[in-house]
Backbone bond lengths (Angstrom), bond angles and torsions (degrees), N, CA, C in turn:
res aa  C-N    CA-C-N  psi(-1)  N-CA   C-N-CA  omega(-1)  CA-C   N-CA-C  phi
1 X - - - 1.452 - - 1.521 109.28 -
2 X 1.285 118.96 135.05 1.440 123.05 179.75 1.478 109.96 -74.15
3 X 1.365 117.39 143.34 1.482 118.67 177.83 1.473 113.64 -62.38
4 X 1.348 116.72 -27.93 1.480 121.38 178.49 1.512 110.12 -63.60
5 X 1.330 117.10 -39.36 1.432 121.94 176.06 1.523 112.30 -64.54
6 X 1.339 114.55 -45.22 1.454 120.10 177.50 1.539 110.47 -57.66
7 X 1.303 116.86 -46.83 1.464 120.17 -179.16 1.508 110.26 -61.71
8 X 1.316 117.55 -44.81 1.474 119.06 178.65 1.516 114.18 -62.00
9 X 1.336 116.61 -41.38 1.464 121.23 176.85 1.538 110.78 -62.34
10 X 1.282 116.93 -44.88 1.476 121.19 179.75 1.520 110.70 -66.84
11 X 1.331 117.19 -43.33 1.455 122.24 177.35 1.566 108.52 -58.75
12 X 1.300 117.22 -46.12 1.478 118.65 179.34 1.503 112.50 -60.67
13 X 1.362 116.07 -41.96 1.439 120.11 178.87 1.528 111.39 -61.79
14 X 1.311 116.51 -45.16 1.487 121.41 179.88 1.536 109.41 -62.22
15 X 1.294 117.50 -47.85 1.473 120.66 -179.52 1.532 111.21 -61.67
16 X 1.319 115.78 -46.53 1.479 119.80 -177.71 1.530 113.70 -67.72
17 X 1.328 115.52 -36.94 1.469 119.10 -171.04 1.538 114.19 -99.60
18 X 1.299 117.65 -25.73 1.485 120.17 -176.04 1.506 112.86 -115.67
19 X 1.321 116.33 -24.03 1.466 119.97 179.95 1.526 110.29 -110.99
20 X 1.296 116.12 3.76 1.472 123.85 176.40 1.519 112.56 52.43
21 X 1.335 113.45 44.45 1.474 121.32 176.31 1.493 115.61 76.23
22 X 1.324 118.81 2.13 1.456 122.43 177.66 1.488 108.92 -84.33
23 X 1.338 117.04 115.93 1.484 117.41 179.41 1.541 108.28 -65.70
24 X 1.280 114.02 144.10 1.447 122.94 178.95 1.474 109.14 -133.37
25 X 1.330 116.42 148.42 1.450 119.10 177.33 1.534 108.65 -71.75
26 X 1.292 115.65 78.99 1.445 121.53 -176.41 1.544 108.16 -102.40
27 X 1.302 114.20 111.35 1.457 119.51 179.13 1.507 109.82 -85.38
28 X 1.339 118.58 152.73 1.448 122.27 -176.59 1.523 113.76 -54.00
29 X 1.317 118.11 -33.08 1.461 120.69 -176.81 1.516 115.09 -93.32
30 X 1.352 117.23 -1.70 1.458 119.25 -179.18 1.534 113.08 -66.19
31 X 1.342 115.92 136.22 1.450 120.17 177.73 1.513 109.71 -73.76
32 X 1.318 115.05 122.23 1.471 121.57 179.26 1.503 110.57 -66.79
33 X 1.313 117.31 -34.49 1.482 122.25 178.73 1.531 111.71 -72.03
34 X 1.318 116.69 -49.50 1.447 121.36 -178.26 1.517 113.22 -63.54
35 X 1.339 116.27 -34.00 1.453 120.17 179.03 1.545 111.37 -81.32
36 X 1.337 117.41 -0.95 1.469 120.21 179.17 1.506 113.67 72.14
37 X 1.310 118.33 17.97 1.453 122.23 -179.31 1.499 110.63 -77.30
38 X 1.293 116.84 -34.30 1.457 123.63 -173.63 1.509 109.65 -137.05
39 X 1.324 116.55 146.41 1.462 121.91 174.87 1.498 108.24 -122.84
40 X 1.355 116.98 -168.60 1.441 120.96 -175.97 1.544 111.59 -63.50
41 X 1.302 117.36 -36.09 1.453 120.05 177.89 1.527 109.12 -70.30
42 X 1.312 116.78 -38.22 1.449 120.40 176.46 1.530 112.90 -63.85
43 X 1.305 118.31 -33.06 1.445 122.43 175.29 1.548 108.78 -59.07
44 X 1.322 116.76 -45.24 1.447 120.85 179.13 1.527 110.36 -60.71
45 X 1.328 117.24 -44.98 1.467 119.92 177.69 1.556 112.06 -61.80
46 X 1.329 114.24 -39.15 1.454 119.93 178.67 1.532 110.03 -64.46
47 X 1.307 117.62 -45.08 1.501 121.67 178.97 1.519 109.50 -60.74
48 X 1.333 117.27 -44.47 1.445 121.59 178.16 1.556 111.33 -57.54
49 X 1.349 114.82 -45.45 1.459 120.07 177.03 1.542 111.57 -61.47
50 X 1.286 117.35 -44.97 1.466 121.30 -177.89 1.532 109.35 -60.86
51 X 1.324 115.29 -46.02 1.479 119.24 -177.28 1.539 111.47 -65.01
52 X 1.317 116.16 -39.75 1.448 119.94 -179.45 1.516 111.94 -74.03
53 X 1.343 116.82 -44.01 1.469 122.27 -173.97 1.539 110.28 -69.49
54 X 1.318 118.79 -40.88 1.412 122.20 -170.93 1.540 114.39 -112.46
55 X 1.345 117.20 6.31 1.456 122.02 179.75 1.521 112.63 50.66
56 X 1.344 114.10 47.56 1.464 122.33 178.04 1.501 108.74 -117.98
57 X 1.315 116.43 163.24 1.474 120.66 170.93 1.512 108.88 -113.78
58 X 1.315 114.70 127.02 1.460 120.20 178.75 1.569 105.23 -99.63
59 X 1.306 115.13 112.37 1.449 121.70 -178.79 1.543 110.30 -74.83
60 X 1.350 115.84 154.01 1.463 119.09 -178.04 1.533 110.78 -55.62
61 X 1.295 118.83 -40.15 1.508 121.54 -177.23 1.533 111.25 -74.49
62 X 1.337 118.29 -3.92 1.439 120.99 177.00 1.541 112.61 -97.53
63 X 1.315 115.34 -6.70 1.468 120.51 -178.90 1.542 106.72 -85.23
64 X 1.346 113.85 75.89 1.441 123.09 -178.80 1.522 110.47 -133.54
65 X 1.309 120.23 154.53 1.455 122.35 178.25 1.543 115.07 -51.79
66 X 1.340 116.58 -36.64 1.457 118.74 178.05 1.508 113.52 -57.68
67 X 1.312 118.26 -24.62 1.446 123.65 -179.12 1.556 113.18 -100.33
68 X 1.359 115.68 -33.86 1.445 118.51 -163.35 1.517 116.06 -125.57
69 X 1.321 120.42 3.56 1.436 120.60 -170.02 1.533 116.72 -95.83
70 X 1.322 116.74 1.91 1.466 118.61 176.20 1.520 108.32 -154.51
71 X 1.298 117.49 161.61 1.469 121.01 178.92 1.570 107.62 -60.23
72 X 1.337 116.42 -39.95 1.443 120.68 179.43 1.530 111.83 -60.68
73 X 1.385 116.51 -49.30 1.404 121.51 179.33 1.530 113.43 -63.61
74 X 1.322 114.85 -41.03 1.490 121.93 178.09 1.563 110.13 -62.34
75 X 1.296 116.42 -45.04 1.449 121.08 -178.41 1.538 110.62 -63.32
76 X 1.320 115.65 -45.73 1.476 120.31 -179.66 1.551 108.68 -65.44
77 X 1.299 119.24 -42.24 1.444 123.28 179.67 1.506 110.72 -60.47
78 X 1.370 117.31 -52.81 1.455 120.41 -179.03 1.492 111.65 -61.17
79 X 1.314 116.52 -40.73 1.473 121.12 -179.89 1.538 110.45 -62.50
80 X 1.321 116.54 -41.88 1.496 120.14 176.06 1.518 111.31 -63.52
81 X 1.341 116.67 -41.64 1.454 119.78 177.98 1.515 112.06 -63.11
82 X 1.324 115.83 -41.76 1.454 119.52 -178.21 1.532 111.80 -69.14
83 X 1.311 115.81 -29.96 1.479 122.05 177.63 1.519 114.30 -85.75
84 X 1.351 114.78 -4.20 1.454 120.36 179.31 1.512 114.54 72.38
85 X 1.345 117.31 25.05 1.454 120.57 -177.37 1.542 112.09 -103.45
86 X 1.335 116.84 12.17 1.480 117.98 178.37 1.512 106.47 -113.35
């Protein structure tokens, strides 16, 4: 799967579930937490989505901002998981 596809799928999920379909000027490197787009409950929803959508397991120690706090970080994390490099 191309990382561009992963980013688009994650972006769509974030817009549909946290921004209620309202497009936002959300750049790939923007912090989802700092922009108030997602909170701790939202992180759990996001993890559930990632696990279901990509058939991956997100371990407790992987639930960190470096992996989950931006579209860029999420895309890189999912791509590494899919390639078996995490």
